N, C-alpha and C positions, 0 to 999 in steps of 0.2 A: 729453310728455317729449321731450327732444332725442335726438340720436343717440349719446350716451355715458352711461355709468352715473355718476351724480353722486357726489361725495365730500363729507364734512363737514370743515370746518376747525374747529380749536378756537375756542370762543367767548370766549376771554379768560379762562382759569381763575382763579377766585377762591379755590380751596382748600377742601377738605372742612371742614365745620363753620362756615365763615364765611358771611356774608350773600351771597345770590346776586343777580343782576340782577333788576330788576322784570320782570314778565311771567310767562308760564306755564312751569312746570318740567315736564319729561318725564323719566321714569326708564326706562332700557334695561338689562336685566339678563340675563346669561348664566344658563343653568339648571343643567346637570349639573356638580357639584363646585364650584358657586358658590352656588346657591340651593337645589337639591335634591340628594339623595345616595343612592346605592345602599347596600346593606348593607355591602359591602366598603369603602366610602369614608366611613362614618360617623365613624370614629376616636373611638369611645367609650372613651377611655383612663382615665376616672375609675372609681371603684368602682361596682358595680351599683346600690347604693342611692342614688347621687348622679347617675345617668344621667338625662338629660332625657326627658320624655315625648315620644314621636314621633307625627307625623301622616303617614299614608300618602297620597301624592299621585299615585301611579301604580300601576296593576295591569296586568300583562302575562301573558297565557295563564293567567288566574285566580290569579296569584300576586302578592303585593305586591312592588314593584320599587324605588320611590324614596320618599324621606322628607324631611321637614323637622321641626324641633322644633315643638311646639304653640305655643310662644311666638313663633317665627318666623311661623307661620301667622297669628297675631293681628296681628303687626306688618305683614305683607304686606297683609292685608285693610284695615288702617287706611291704609297708604300708597296702595293702589290706589283708595281712596275719596277721597283727597286730591288726587292728581295722576295723569295718564295713565301707566299702567305697561305697558311693552312687553317681553314675553318675547323674548329674542334668542338664538337657539340654532343649533347646527350640526345638530341633529336634523332628520330628514325631517319632512314634514307629518304623515305617519302616526304617527311616533314622538311628535311634539309633541302630537297630539290625544289621546294616552293620558293626558297630564298634566292633573290637575284641581287647579289652584291655588286657595287660599282667596281670597275677595274677589270683587268684580264681574268679569265677563268682560272681557278686554282688547279694546279696539277694534282695535288693531293687534298683530300678532305677526310676528317675523322668523324664518324657518326656512331650513334648508339653507345656513347661513352667509351669508345675504343673497340666496340664489337665489330664494326665495319670500317674498312679502309677503302676509300674510293680513289681510283687512279684514273685521271682523265674522265671522271664521271662514272666509271664502271667499278663494280664490286670486285675486290681481290678475294676470291673464294678460298684460296689457300690460307690467307691471313685469318679469315673468319673461322675456318675449321680449326686452326691452331688455338684461337681464343676459346672456342667451345670446349676443346679438350682441357685446357687449363682451368676454366671455370668449373667444369664437371668434377674435376679432381679436388677442388678447394672450397666448394660451397654447397649448401643444401639445395635440393632441387627447387626450381622456380615454382612448380605447382604447390609445394608446401608453403612457400612464402606468400604466394598469391592467395591461397585459401585462407591464410591467417589474416591478411589485409581485409579481405571481403567480410570475414566473420566478425572482425572487431570494429570495423568502421560503422558509424551510426548513419543511417539514411537521412537523419535530420541535417547533417552537414556534408555528406558525401554526394557529389554531383556525377562523377564518372569513375569507373575503374578500368584500367587498360593494361594489357601485356604488350610490350614493345619489342619487336623483332625476335620474339621468343627468347629474349635474353634477360629482361628485367620487367618490373611492374611499377605502375604509378597510379595515384589517386588524384582526382581533381576535386577540391573541397571548397567550401565556403569558409574562408579564414575567420570571419566574424563569429562563426558558431563553433569552430574547432576548439575542443576543450584544451585548456592549458595543461601541458604535460603529456598529452597523448603521443606526440611525436617522439619525445624522450623515452617513453615506455616502449614504443615500437622499436626504437634504436637499441634499447637494452635487450629486447627479445631477439632481435635479428643478429646482433654482434656475434654470439657464440656459433651461429649458423654460417658465419662467413659472409654476411651481408651488411651493407651500409645503408643508412637512411639519410635523406636530404630533403629539406623543405625549401622550395623555390617558388615564390609567389603563391599561386593557388594549387601547386602540385607537390605531392609528397612522393618521392622516389624511393624505391627499394631496389638496390643494385648490388650484385655480387662484388665482394672486395677485389676479386681477381679480374674484374672488368674495369680497366682504367684507361684514361686518355693518354697517360704517360707511356704505357706500353706501345700503343699505336704510334705515338710520337717517336719513340725510340726506333721503330722500324722506318719511319720517314727519314729520320736523321741518318740511319744506316744507308738508305738508298740515295740520299742527296749528298752525303758527305759534309753536311753542315757542321761548322765548328762552334757556332754560337746560336743559342735559342732564346728568343724573347717570347713571353707569354702573358696572357691576361685572363682573369676569371673572377667570378663573384660568389661561387657556392662551394660547399664542402667537397663536392665532386670534382672541383678544380684544384684542390690542394696538391695532389700528386703532379699535376701538370705544372703548377707554379714552382714546386720544389725541383722539378726536372730542368728548369730553365736557368739560364745565366742571369736574367733579369726579368722581373715580373711587375705587373700593376694590377690593382684592384679598385673598384669603385667604392664610394662611401655608403653603399647600400648592399643588401644581400646578406647571406649567411656568414661570410667571412668577416664583414664589418660588424654584424650583430654579435658574433662570438668573440670578437677581438683577436682573430687569428692573425699571426704575423710570421714573417721569415726575414732574415737579414737582408736578402737581396730582392725582396718584394715591397713595393711602395704603394700606399694608398694615395689616390689622386685627389681625395678630398672633395669630390663632386658627386652628386647623385643624379639618377635618371639619365635621360638621353644625352645630356651634356657630358656625362662621365665617359661615354663611348668616344665622344669627340676628343676629350682630353687624353684618354689612353692612346688613341691613334696619334695625336700630336706628339706625345712623348716617345712613342715607338719610332716615329719617323725621324725625330731629332736624334735618337740613338743611332739609327742606321745611316744617317746622312752627315752626322757631325762628329 
């Protein structure tokens, strides 16, 4: 690798549902609130007798934590049998390894918002060192940002504060008590320091702008020789991933839906909650098989 973290340029989007370029397709998909869902995020708004059967894909401290529909599980297994599937998440490696997705194990996985690239389950330490050098050169130190988060968060609504992989920080908050405008004020403070802010469910993330999923995806594309990339995500931290893809999909919930973010080759599936994950997989599978 050279002395900078690579980025992916769009491959000439052809639009979801249309024929892709010849060659190998690769799928990169965000996990939480895109593919898998906590109990609070399921959005089972239908009557109980019409609710989909759920598959538990994560257990934490002996309790079921994350789910997808059984139909989504079957679609994912079929998709991963057809093309390389790359889980792409802001989760730490420890948090990611709790997730047991249906289908064959993924050769590559992107964790810590691109800070870690796993190859056959093992950390690529050269990639991680390269990322650290790039982040150190382009953003204020993590300690400075973390100190600001802790100093400005109100204990009335703050539930936890965490540093993840010594790369970024996040807060767990009570959304009902979080003051309107606090996240925007934090984002305005962080931006000149080279940091981005994202609100996802009960978590407020502060992430260096140089720490991106798309950079790690570019490395996977280089190694696999993929000529087409499909992607899905729901948060502002997924925008670079979606822009790096030939075709992308977003659920009808989350930051991207709330802010009205769009791109010509990215389509909203118009579904919220756990059923959105199922619909995204259905469209991805249709793209690669049809």
